[in-house]
C-alpha positions, 0 to 999 in steps of 0.5 A: 693389313688395311686390305684385311680390315677392308675384306673383313668389313666387306664380309660383315656388310655382306652378311648383314645385307643377306640377313636383312634380305632373308628377314624381308623374305620371311616377312613376305612369306608370313603374310602368305602363310594362311594360304599354305597347306596343313603341314606348315600349320603343324610345324607352327603349332609344334614350334609354339608348343616347344618354344612357349608351352614347354618353357613355362616352368622355367619362366615361372621359376625365373619370374618369381625369383626376379620378383622376390629379389627386387622386393627383398632388396628394394623394400628394406632400402626404400623403407629406410628412406621412407619411400616404400611406394617407389617399389611399384614403379621399380617392379614395373621397370625391372620386370616388365620393361627391362629384364622381362623381355631380355630374360625371356629372349635368353630362355628362348635362345638357349632352348629354341635357337639351338634346336631350330639351327641344328634341325634345319642344318640336319635337313640340309646335310641329309639333303631333305631341303633338296628333296623339297626343292625337287618337288616344287616346295619352297623350303623357306616358306615351308620350313623357315616361315612357320618357325619364324612365326612360331618363335615370334608368337611364343616370345610375345606370349612368354614375355606377357606370362613372365611379367604377370608372374613376376609382378603377381608373385612379388605380392607373396614375397611382400607379405614377409616384409609387411602385411598388405591386402591384394587389392591395395597391392594390385591397385598400386601396381596398376597405377604405376603401370603405364601404356608406354611400359606395356608398349615397349615391352611388346615391341621388345618381345616381338623384335627379339622373337623375330631376331632369334628365329631369323638368326637361327634359320639363317645359321641352319641353312648356312651349312654345306656338307659335313655333319660336323657343321651341325653343332657349329651352326647351333653355337653360331645361332646362340652367340649371334642371337645373344649379341643382336638381342642385346644390341637391339635392347640397348637401341630400343631402351635408348629411344624409349628413355630419350622420348621421355625427356 
């Protein structure tokens, strides 16, 4: 039994070290991306189109829904204790600092992580990756790096979009409780918003984007021969990306709140 545990632990450590090495390879390739040919830029643009632009509708609906829920639950309760002004920092905490980056990451995982993993896995099974290698094209730099950058950039932009719509959309919901001018609402909101709130949101979004893209690419390249491995790679990409994003979110939140103490 101890040998089984040690073997499993060694496998986990080896997998983690491989992931870190692959991530470092992606970072290195990202710095040299500007010198690459037009084909890689096309992959980057298409990845941003799929991950960011095509996810705007779902993000809008989710952001407005979260803002509506926070206001519909928070305002009556805060009014009952004569603390209505606390709704603004509450909106910032929930939408910008916490739920915004995480829910945006979940949207991208559900849409893009599976797509990237299955697409690359299909290329491996059909020997397209071998064809790239045979003509001297590095598949990591040509296939993985554009997707890594595309998902990271899209995650950053989608998180900003989510926060803006979540906070702005809350204004419409607030009108059902009491009439307030837009200038008063947004002035109070901007007073509650701090630089640290923006920074932690940006750090989370970029971190989640890099995690999702790295995990998806690794799982895509991990297949070997059978076509039945392709959907399995997609499922592994989703589950691993979910787990890592939640762990990193907890770590970043703990570091943020402990720094405020």
